[in-house]
N, C-alpha and C positions, 0 to 999 in steps of 0.2 A: 211773051213780052221780051223785047230786046233792049239792051242798054247801049247808049252811044259810046263809042270808043274815043278816047283822047289820050294825049300824053300828059303825065305828071312828072314833076322833077322833085326829088327828095334827096337832100344831102349830096347834090352834084350829080346824081344818077337819074337818067330819064327812063321811065317805064310807060308802057301802053296798057291802059286799064279801061273798064267800063263801070258806070256808076248807077245807083238807084236814085229815083227822083228826090226823095227826102228820107231822113232817118225815121220820121213818124210813119210814113207809108211802109218802110221796110219793117218796122216793128209790128205793125198791124197785119201786113200781108205775108211776111216771111216768117217772123218769129212766132206770133200767137197761134197760127194754125198747126205749128209743129211742136208746140210746147204743151205738155200735160202735167208733168211733175218733175222732180229732180232726176228721176231715172231717165226721162227723155233728154235731159241736158247731158247726163253722163254718157249716154250711148247713142244719141240721135245721129242718124246718117246724114250725109250731105243733101242739101236742098238743091235740086238740079239747076234751077234758074240762075243761081249765083255760086254754086259749087262750094258752099260753106255749111258747116253744121249749125244747128239752132243756137248752141251756146256761143259760137263764133259770131253769128249775126247779132245776138244779144250784146256781146262785148263791144262790137263796133258801134251799135246803136247807143250804148251808154257813153262811149267816148264822144260821139257826136252831140248827144244831149248836153254833156258837160261843156264841150267846146262852144256850142251855140249859146249856152247861158253866159259864158265868160267872155265871148268875143262878139261876133256879129250875126249869129243865127244863120250861118252860111255853109254848114258842113253836112255831108251825107256819107253813106257807106259805099264801098266799091269792091269790085273783084280784086284779087291779089295778083299783080304781075309776076310774082315769084312762085305762084302756085301754092301758097301756104295758108295764112290765116286772115287774109283780107286787108283792106286799106280804108282810110277815110280821106275824102277830098272835098274841095270847095265846090259849091253848086253853081257859082257865078262864072263869068267868062274871064275873070282876071287871070293874067299869066305873068310869068317872069320875063326877064330880058330875052330869053331864047324862045319864047312862045309856048312854054309848058305850064300847065296848071300845077299848083303846089298841092302836095298831099303827104300823108304819113303812111308808111308801110308798116304793118303790124305783125308782131309775133305774139301768139297767145298761149297762156298757161291756164289750165283748169285744175283747181285744188279741191279734192273731195274731202268731206268731213269723215275721217277715219278714226276719230277719237284720239288722235295723236296730237301732241303740242303743235299749234299752228306754225310757229316760226320754224320748227324742224321740217315740216312738210313744205313750207315755202322755200327753205334753203335747198332741199332735195330737188324741187322742181326747177329752181333757178340754175342749179349745178348742171342739170341735164341740158339746159339750153346753152350754158357756157362751154360745155364739152364740144360744141360744134365749132368753137374757135372765134376769135375776134373778127376775122374776115366775114364770117356769117352774120354776126349780130350788129356790126358797126353801122349799117344803114337802116336798122330796124328800131321800132319803138315797142317796148314790152307792155302787154296788157295781161294782168292777172285777174281772173274771175274765180272767186272762192266761195265755197259753201259756208265758211265760217271764218272767224277772226275778230278780235276785239281791238278797241282803240289803242291800247298799249302795244299791240302787235305792229301797228302801222309804223311807229317810230323805230322799232327794232329792225324793220326791213331795210332801213336806209344804209347802214354800213355794209349789208350784204349786197345791195345794188351797186354800191360804189366800186366794187371790184369788177363790174361788168363794163362792156363797151356799148350798151344800149344807149340810144339818144335820150330817151325819157322813159318813165315808168308810170303806168296807170293801174290802180288797184281798185277792184269793185267787189263788195261783199253782198251775197244774196241774203239780205237780212230777213226778207219775207217774200219769196218768189211770187206768191199770190197773196195780196194784191199788188205785186210788182213794186216792192219797196227795196231800195238798195242803199248802200253807203259807198262812198268813193274816197280815195286818197290819191292825189296826183303829185308825182315827183318830177318837176320839169327838168331838173338836172340834179345829179348826185349831191351838189353843194347846197341845194335849196331845202327849206323845210317842207314837210308834206302839207298840202292844202286838203282839207277834209270837208265833205259835203254829204247831205242826205238827198236822195233822188227818189221821186215817186212818179210812176208812169200810168196814164190812163189807157187801158187796153182797148177802149172803144175808138179813140181817134189818135192814139200815140202821143198825145200832148204830155208834157212833163212839168214837174215842179222841183226845183233844185234849191236847197237851203244851205248856205255856207255855215259851217260849224267851227271854223277856226283852223289853227295850224299846229303841227307837231314838230318838235326838233328831234334830232337823232338820239337814240338811247343805245349805248354800246352793249 
């Protein structure tokens, strides 16, 4: 299967990418066959058709599910023009003034449950990304996929994220990988409160149910 190529424009930069038909199909056809347990998320190799690891496909699908719930059901996953962790793009033919589709270029972090305090593990993972410099992260959106983390941790992340140049931050917790239950916290900008959701996905057809759970303000 080949994906159609087209240009997207993110933060003033034009990239050439290819997309999957829908996040539902991507979840069923790319993620489910390559997922067995947490070990397959931690060490799974790239899926050739999209050149992303299973956990990266999962992260992108979760972003699309949430975006589709909150906006107009028009987002899907795509290859990464920078050769990193993927992108999400609009499925329709809408373009900007220069004829480019709009999308988000994603930088992903995976946090293992090592029995260490979550916020310390998060800070270490974030610092590794920030070491690459502002020029590297300024056009990227950060996606954190974690094996653990509690609600009070979500708010503690905000002051840590504020020191970065990421455009936005999306945080997903694998609350129960099977039957595919997740929690999410979205930080649209460092000045905003975190929006908090529960996400459930049907592995048979990729359909999702997303329940808003409220907001969290920063905790220093």
